[in-house]
C-alpha positions in Angstrom: 218.9 6.3 74.5 221.9 4.5 72.9 224.6 2.8 75.0 226.9 5.6 74.0 224.8 8.1 76.0 222.3 10.8 75.1 222.1 12.2 71.6 224.3 15.3 71.2 223.8 17.7 68.3 227.1 19.1 67.0 227.2 22.8 66.2 228.2 23.3 62.6 231.4 25.3 62.2 230.8 28.6 60.3 232.9 29.9 57.5 234.1 32.7 59.8 235.2 30.1 62.5 236.9 27.9 59.9 238.8 30.9 58.5 239.7 32.1 62.0 241.0 28.6 62.8 243.2 28.5 59.6 244.6 32.0 60.3 245.2 31.1 64.0 247.2 28.1 62.9 249.3 30.2 60.5 250.0 32.8 63.3 250.9 30.3 66.0 253.0 28.1 63.6 255.0 31.2 62.6 253.9 30.9 59.0 252.9 34.5 59.3 255.9 36.3 60.6 255.7 38.8 63.5 255.0 42.3 62.2 253.5 40.9 58.9 250.2 42.3 57.8 247.1 40.3 56.8 245.3 42.4 54.1 241.6 41.6 53.8 241.7 41.6 50.0 244.6 39.1 49.8 242.9 36.8 52.3 239.6 37.0 50.5 241.3 35.9 47.3 243.4 33.2 48.9 240.6 31.5 50.8 237.7 32.3 48.3 235.5 34.1 50.8 233.9 37.5 50.9 235.7 40.4 52.6 233.0 40.7 55.4 233.8 37.1 56.3 237.5 37.9 56.4 236.8 41.0 58.5 234.9 38.9 61.1 237.5 36.2 61.2 240.2 38.8 61.8 238.1 40.5 64.5 238.0 37.2 66.4 241.8 37.0 66.4 242.1 40.6 67.3 239.8 39.9 70.3 242.1 36.9 71.2 245.1 39.2 71.1 246.8 37.2 68.4 246.5 40.1 65.9 246.3 43.9 66.3 244.5 46.4 64.2 245.0 50.2 63.9 243.0 52.8 62.0 243.8 52.7 58.3 246.0 49.7 58.6 245.6 46.0 57.9 245.5 43.6 60.9 249.0 42.4 61.7 250.8 40.0 64.0 252.4 41.7 67.0 256.1 41.5 67.4 257.1 39.9 70.7 260.7 40.8 71.4 263.1 39.1 73.9 262.6 42.1 76.2 258.8 41.5 75.9 259.3 37.9 76.8 261.5 38.7 79.8 258.9 41.2 81.0 256.1 38.7 80.5 257.9 36.1 82.6 258.6 38.8 85.2 254.8 39.3 85.6 253.8 35.7 85.0 256.2 34.1 87.6 254.6 35.5 90.8 251.1 34.6 89.6 252.1 31.0 89.0 254.0 30.9 92.3 250.7 32.0 94.0 249.0 29.1 92.2 251.7 26.7 93.3 251.2 27.7 97.0 247.5 27.2 96.7 247.5 23.9 94.7 250.6 22.2 96.3 249.8 18.7 97.5 246.9 18.2 95.1 246.5 16.6 91.7 244.6 18.8 89.2 242.5 16.6 86.9 242.0 19.2 84.2 245.7 19.8 84.0 246.5 16.1 83.8 243.9 15.7 81.0 245.6 18.5 79.1 249.0 16.8 79.7 247.5 13.6 78.3 246.4 15.3 75.2 249.8 17.1 74.8 251.6 13.7 75.3 249.3 12.2 72.6 250.2 14.7 69.9 252.3 13.1 67.2 255.7 14.3 66.0 255.1 17.1 63.6 251.7 18.0 65.1 250.5 21.5 64.3 252.2 23.9 66.7 248.8 25.6 67.3 247.6 22.3 68.9 250.7 22.1 71.1 250.2 25.7 72.2 246.5 25.1 72.9 247.2 22.1 75.2 250.2 23.9 76.9 247.9 26.8 77.7 245.1 24.6 78.8 247.4 22.9 81.3 248.7 26.1 82.9 245.2 27.7 82.9 243.8 24.6 84.6 246.4 24.9 87.3 245.6 28.6 87.9 241.9 27.9 88.0 242.4 25.2 90.6 243.8 27.8 93.0 240.2 29.0 93.4 240.9 32.7 93.0 238.8 34.4 90.4 241.0 37.5 90.5 244.2 35.4 90.0 242.5 33.6 87.1 241.5 36.9 85.5 244.9 38.5 85.9 246.5 35.4 84.4 244.0 35.5 81.5 245.2 38.9 80.5 248.6 37.4 79.7 247.2 34.5 77.6 247.6 36.1 74.1 251.1 37.3 74.7 252.0 33.9 76.1 250.7 32.2 73.0 252.6 34.5 70.8 255.7 34.0 72.9 255.4 30.3 72.4 255.7 30.8 68.7 259.3 31.7 69.3 259.9 28.3 71.0 258.5 26.1 68.2 261.9 25.1 66.9 263.1 24.2 70.3 260.8 21.1 70.5 261.0 18.7 67.6 258.6 16.4 69.4 255.7 17.6 71.6 256.6 14.8 74.0 259.6 16.7 75.1 257.4 19.6 76.2 255.0 17.1 77.8 257.8 15.5 79.8 258.7 18.9 81.3 255.1 19.5 82.3 254.7 16.0 83.7 257.6 16.8 86.0 256.0 20.1 87.0 252.6 18.5 87.8 254.4 15.8 89.8 256.3 18.4 91.9 253.1 20.4 92.5 251.1 17.2 93.5 253.8 16.0 95.8 254.4 19.3 97.6 255.1 20.8 100.0 254.3 24.4 98.9 257.9 25.5 99.0 259.0 22.8 96.6 256.0 23.4 94.3 256.9 27.1 94.1 260.5 26.3 93.4 259.4 23.9 90.6 257.3 26.6 89.0 260.1 29.1 89.3 262.6 26.7 87.7 260.2 25.7 85.0 259.6 29.2 83.8 263.3 30.2 84.1 264.5 27.1 82.2 262.0 27.4 79.4 262.2 31.2 78.9 265.5 32.3 80.4 
């Protein structure tokens, strides 16, 4: 065994996964506008892959909730309106307040690791990377509450939350601005008490989305 630890075999990334990653970045960066269709034939020509490969990649993003597909229609990016965002926050806020009550007074290692990755992203980093670390941080906090049902309910909002974050990409020229907000949130939760942690979550969501 080497000093670096046991040998780890890396799983090769398939063409389907690579295409899905490229399309995911385009959706989350706003390159593909809300409501825009992604025709299989055009994607096949653009990326030089067979249509079955395109179909599988699109199916992955449909499963993630980043695309929708209806009978006899190309997959398309859902439109998240201001009213949708307001309703999303209406539902998300009490879930995160429950998390804050449960986690107050504790540091959550996985959330701090996500914050570290978010802080380390350079200016101009792909917005998909920013969204991924933002979601990882919030999901780690919810998981730390120790309620499988809370975690499952929160998970049902993940896709719409990701799409909602696309609308915020121009509000942050530097990922470190977003990281600073979340550092303050983690600090408030870790310091407690529960009432202060809940208030911090409420203010965080209201400031960013309201």
